[in-house]
C-alpha positions in Angstrom: 127.4 55.2 -58.9 130.8 53.6 -59.2 131.5 50.4 -57.3 133.9 52.2 -55.0 131.3 54.8 -54.1 128.8 52.1 -53.5 131.1 50.6 -50.9 131.8 54.0 -49.3 128.1 54.9 -49.2 127.4 51.6 -47.5 130.1 52.2 -44.9 129.2 55.8 -44.0 125.5 55.6 -43.8 124.2 54.0 -40.6 120.6 55.1 -40.3 119.2 51.7 -41.6 121.2 49.7 -39.2 120.5 51.9 -36.2 116.9 50.6 -36.4 117.9 46.9 -36.2 120.1 44.6 -34.3 121.8 43.4 -37.5 125.3 44.0 -38.5 125.5 45.6 -42.0 127.2 43.1 -44.3 128.2 44.0 -47.9 129.2 41.0 -50.1 131.5 41.4 -53.1 131.3 38.5 -55.5 133.7 37.5 -58.3 136.2 34.9 -59.5 139.7 34.8 -58.2 141.9 37.6 -59.6 139.0 39.7 -60.8 139.8 42.6 -58.5 137.8 42.1 -55.3 140.7 42.8 -52.9 141.8 45.8 -55.1 138.3 47.3 -55.0 138.1 46.9 -51.2 141.6 48.4 -50.7 140.7 51.5 -52.8 137.5 52.0 -50.8 139.2 51.6 -47.5 142.0 54.0 -48.4 139.5 56.7 -48.9 140.0 59.5 -46.4 136.3 59.5 -45.5 136.4 55.8 -44.5 139.6 56.3 -42.6 138.1 59.2 -40.6 134.9 57.2 -39.9 136.5 54.0 -38.7 139.4 54.2 -36.2 139.9 50.4 -36.6 139.8 48.6 -40.0 140.7 44.9 -40.0 141.2 42.6 -43.0 140.9 38.9 -42.3 141.8 36.5 -45.0 141.8 32.7 -44.7 145.2 32.6 -46.3 146.9 35.7 -44.8 145.8 38.3 -42.3 146.6 42.0 -42.0 145.5 44.2 -39.1 145.0 47.7 -40.5 144.8 49.9 -37.5 145.7 53.1 -35.8 146.9 51.7 -32.5 148.8 48.7 -31.3 146.9 46.0 -29.5 143.6 46.6 -31.2 143.3 43.2 -32.9 141.9 40.4 -30.8 143.5 37.7 -33.0 145.5 37.3 -36.1 143.6 34.1 -36.9 140.1 34.7 -38.5 138.9 31.3 -37.2 139.9 32.3 -33.6 138.1 35.6 -34.0 134.9 33.9 -35.3 134.9 31.4 -32.4 135.7 34.0 -29.7 132.9 35.1 -27.4 135.0 37.8 -25.8 133.1 41.1 -26.0 135.9 43.2 -24.5 137.1 44.1 -28.0 133.7 45.4 -29.1 133.4 47.3 -25.8 136.7 49.2 -26.5 136.0 50.1 -30.1 132.9 52.0 -30.9 133.5 52.0 -34.7 135.0 49.0 -36.5 135.1 47.9 -40.1 135.9 44.2 -40.6 136.7 42.6 -44.0 136.6 38.8 -44.4 138.2 37.6 -47.6 137.8 34.4 -49.6 134.7 33.1 -47.7 133.6 29.8 -49.1 130.6 27.6 -48.2 132.6 25.9 -45.4 133.7 29.2 -43.8 130.2 30.7 -44.4 128.7 28.6 -41.5 131.4 29.9 -39.1 130.8 33.4 -40.3 127.1 33.1 -39.7 127.8 31.9 -36.2 130.0 35.0 -35.7 127.2 37.2 -36.9 124.7 35.5 -34.6 126.9 35.9 -31.6 127.7 39.5 -32.2 124.4 41.1 -33.0 124.7 44.8 -32.9 123.1 46.8 -30.0 123.0 50.5 -29.3 125.7 50.0 -26.7 128.0 48.1 -29.1 128.8 51.0 -31.4 129.0 50.7 -35.2 130.4 47.6 -36.8 130.3 47.2 -40.6 131.5 44.2 -42.5 132.6 43.5 -46.1 132.8 39.9 -47.3 134.5 38.8 -50.5 133.6 35.5 -52.1 133.5 33.7 -55.4 130.2 32.0 -54.4 126.9 33.8 -55.1 125.1 31.7 -52.5 127.5 32.8 -49.8 126.8 36.4 -50.7 123.1 35.9 -50.6 123.1 34.1 -47.3 125.4 36.5 -45.3 124.7 39.8 -47.0 122.3 42.4 -45.7 122.4 44.5 -48.9 122.6 43.7 -52.6 126.0 42.3 -53.5 128.5 43.9 -55.8 129.3 41.5 -58.6 132.7 41.8 -60.4 133.5 40.4 -63.8 136.6 40.5 -66.0 137.1 43.8 -67.8 136.5 44.0 -71.5 139.8 44.3 -73.5 139.8 48.1 -73.9 139.2 48.7 -70.2 141.7 46.0 -69.2 144.3 47.7 -71.4 143.7 51.0 -69.6 144.3 49.2 -66.2 147.4 47.4 -67.5 148.8 50.6 -69.0 148.5 52.4 -65.6 150.9 49.8 -64.1 153.2 49.2 -67.1 153.6 52.9 -68.1 153.4 54.4 -64.6 154.7 58.0 -64.7 155.7 57.9 -68.4 154.3 59.3 -71.6 152.7 56.3 -73.3 153.0 57.9 -76.7 156.8 58.3 -76.6 157.6 54.8 -77.6 155.4 53.1 -80.2 157.3 49.8 -79.8 156.4 49.6 -76.1 152.8 50.4 -76.9 152.6 47.6 -79.4 154.4 45.1 -77.1 152.3 46.2 -74.1 149.0 45.7 -75.9 150.1 42.2 -77.0 151.2 41.3 -73.4 147.8 42.6 -72.1 146.0 40.3 -74.5 148.0 37.3 -73.3 147.2 38.0 -69.7 143.5 37.4 -70.5 142.1 40.0 -68.1 144.0 39.0 -64.9 144.3 42.0 -62.5 146.9 40.2 -60.5 149.0 39.5 -63.7 148.7 43.2 -64.7 150.1 44.3 -61.4 153.0 41.8 -61.4 153.9 42.0 -65.0 153.2 45.7 -65.2 155.5 46.3 -62.2 158.3 44.4 -64.0 157.8 46.3 -67.2 157.7 49.8 -65.6 161.1 49.1 -64.0 162.5 48.0 -67.4 161.4 50.3 -70.2 163.4 48.4 -72.7 161.7 47.0 -75.8 164.0 43.9 -75.6 162.7 43.1 -72.1 159.1 43.7 -73.1 159.5 41.4 -76.2 161.1 38.7 -74.0 158.0 38.8 -71.7 155.8 38.7 -74.8 157.6 35.6 -76.1 157.2 33.8 -72.7 154.3 31.5 -72.0 152.4 33.8 -69.6 149.3 33.3 -71.8 149.1 29.7 -70.7 148.3 30.6 -67.1 144.9 30.8 -65.5 143.1 34.0 -66.7 142.0 34.8 -63.2 145.0 33.5 -61.3 145.7 34.8 -57.8 148.0 34.2 -54.9 151.2 32.3 -54.5 150.4 29.7 -57.1 150.0 32.3 -59.7 153.3 34.0 -58.8 155.1 30.7 -58.9 153.6 29.9 -62.3 154.6 33.3 -63.6 158.2 33.0 -62.3 158.5 29.6 -64.0 157.4 31.2 -67.3 159.6 34.3 -67.1 162.8 33.3 -65.2 165.6 31.9 -67.3 166.2 28.1 -67.0 169.4 28.4 -65.0 167.7 30.4 -62.1 166.7 28.3 -59.2 163.5 29.0 -57.2 162.9 28.3 -53.6 160.1 29.0 -51.1 160.9 31.8 -48.6 159.0 32.3 -45.3 158.5 36.0 -44.4 158.0 37.4 -41.0 158.0 40.9 -39.3 158.2 39.2 -35.9 161.8 39.4 -34.5 161.0 36.4 -32.2 160.2 34.1 -35.2 161.4 31.4 -35.3 162.1 30.8 -31.6 165.8 29.5 -31.7 165.6 27.7 -35.0 166.6 30.0 -37.8 166.8 28.3 -41.2 168.2 29.4 -44.5 164.7 29.6 -45.8 163.7 32.4 -43.3 163.9 35.9 -44.6 163.2 38.7 -42.2 161.1 41.6 -43.4 163.7 44.2 -42.5 166.4 42.4 -44.5 164.2 42.2 -47.6 163.4 45.9 -47.2 167.0 46.8 -47.3 167.6 44.6 -50.4 164.9 46.1 -52.5 166.0 48.5 -55.2 164.3 51.8 -56.2 161.1 52.9 -54.5 159.4 49.5 -54.7 156.1 48.5 -53.2 157.9 46.7 -50.4 159.8 49.8 -49.4 156.5 51.6 -49.1 154.8 48.9 -47.1 157.7 48.4 -44.7 157.2 52.0 -43.5 153.4 51.8 -43.4 152.3 51.4 -39.7 148.8 50.5 -40.8 149.9 47.0 -41.6 150.7 45.8 -38.0 151.3 42.1 -38.6 152.2 39.7 -41.3 151.6 36.1 -40.3 154.8 34.2 -40.3 154.8 31.2 -42.7 152.3 33.1 -44.9 153.1 34.9 -48.1 152.3 38.6 -48.2 151.3 39.2 -51.8 153.1 42.5 -52.3 156.3 41.1 -50.8 156.3 38.0 -53.0 155.7 40.2 -56.0 158.8 42.3 -55.0 161.0 39.2 -54.5 160.0 38.0 -58.0 160.8 41.4 -59.5 164.2 41.5 -57.8 164.9 38.0 -59.1 164.0 39.0 -62.6 166.1 42.2 -62.4 169.1 40.2 -61.3 168.7 37.4 -63.8 171.1 37.8 -66.8 
């Protein structure tokens, strides 16, 4: 059984948990950048899961997305506030709910255990399932109610297949031997990073020019952390790929028209403005029209948006 099917099987089968007062918790364990979030996303995008859970919430301790069908379903954008909350009205309104907590470390584990203790499932509470991602096996063993899924970096041949899907999206791989050769060399330099494959692959697929691919290959992307993830990885990647004359600055993203309350700054970029500035059919354009993602915390980086900004900067750089 594939890892995706293991997750779906856990989410759709309820008989075991109907006989207990315990919330079903599936831990997913792996180092940063190994693909935990990607795996969860693929499973939650499955039509069977969507049909089974009217409300799906993803809580990260770095950025939070409320994946939902209706406005006003989310009790809080802050996972810490949700964990500390004792308000049962949310659970009374929603009979089926899937909750995903990302990046749970030993410090957050204690808070999550308190949440589980306070929200023991009863027959009147409906069905609540939980997925927890962590890089700590002890966290997985302590909070999980089923055997954890353990992710490790892909072997080189399998990683090349993953990288190729992003770098050659929609094109015949065999049509350009120079791109194949450069692509394999770039994949080796990325050292198994899923995040790197998505970012660099997105850049390459928009620029099917051997000169661009060779420029990326000559850059120092191989010196980055093999399992890099998040804003730090993107910043590192930009420093390695952008020309020296291009300046970088931090940009705060928000979908909230009321943010900031009267104090607009040059560093604030509204989601709608970025959407209009993005070329082609980029990931940002898709997400901007996706009502499932109801909120992006102001002052937090949304990964896909930051990736798009980087790609735009690279496209405009001479």
